[in-house]
Residue, then its C-alpha position, 0 to 999 in steps of 0.5 A: x298143776x296149771x299155773x295160777x295167776x298172781x294177779x286178780x282178774x279185772x272185774x267185768x264191765x257193766x255188761x253181763x256178757x261172759x264168753x268162754x272158749x268152746x274150741x281151739x283149732x289146729x290145722x292138720x293135712x288130713x282130718x281122718x288121719x288126725x282124728x284117729x291120732x287124736x282119738x285112738x293114740x292120744x285118747x281124746x273123745x270126739x266132742x262133736x262131728x258134722x262134716x268140716x266141724x270136728x272136735x275132740x276133747x271132753x266138753x264138760x271139762x273145758x274147751x275142745x280142739x277143732x281138727x281143721x282140715x286146711x285144704x277145706x277152707x276157701x281160700x285154703x289155709x296152710x299147716x301151722x306147725x309148732x306150738x299150738x298154745x293148747x294145754x292138755x291136763x292129765x289126771x293121775x300119775x303124770x310120769x306114768x301117763x307120759x310113758x303110756x303115751x310114748x308107748x302108744x307112739x306119741x312123739x315127745x318133743x320134750x319129756x316131763x320136765x320140772x319147771x318153777x310152776x310144776x311139771x310139763x312135757x310137749x308132744x307133737x301131732x302128725x302134722x307138727x302141731x305142738x301140745x303142752x301136757x301138765x298134771x291136772x292136779 
């Protein structure tokens, strides 16, 4: 289960503007190779695809991951391996799902681990971006 905040959110300012996160970028070396990994290995659907802007994830269940080829940008952006800050929630049996991902070749930096707030695991994409997995329930 995703951590729950103990503090109450601040009331919005007088404005009614309330943005939400649509996507978070991960910088990759080769978009086509990374897109194959995110869709065929990890199992995320393509949410949007138009030239440079390619996202994966379920648009109706939160944000998406922008698979961003750094060399396409001006100036080019270097890979940023390590903790991406991205949390992916998994429905169903968390341990069995992690085993399934392992069988597909997903690299686990840390397997399922019990924390004070619940279970999580950390995986790494082919470019070194680390993603946190947690049970959706």
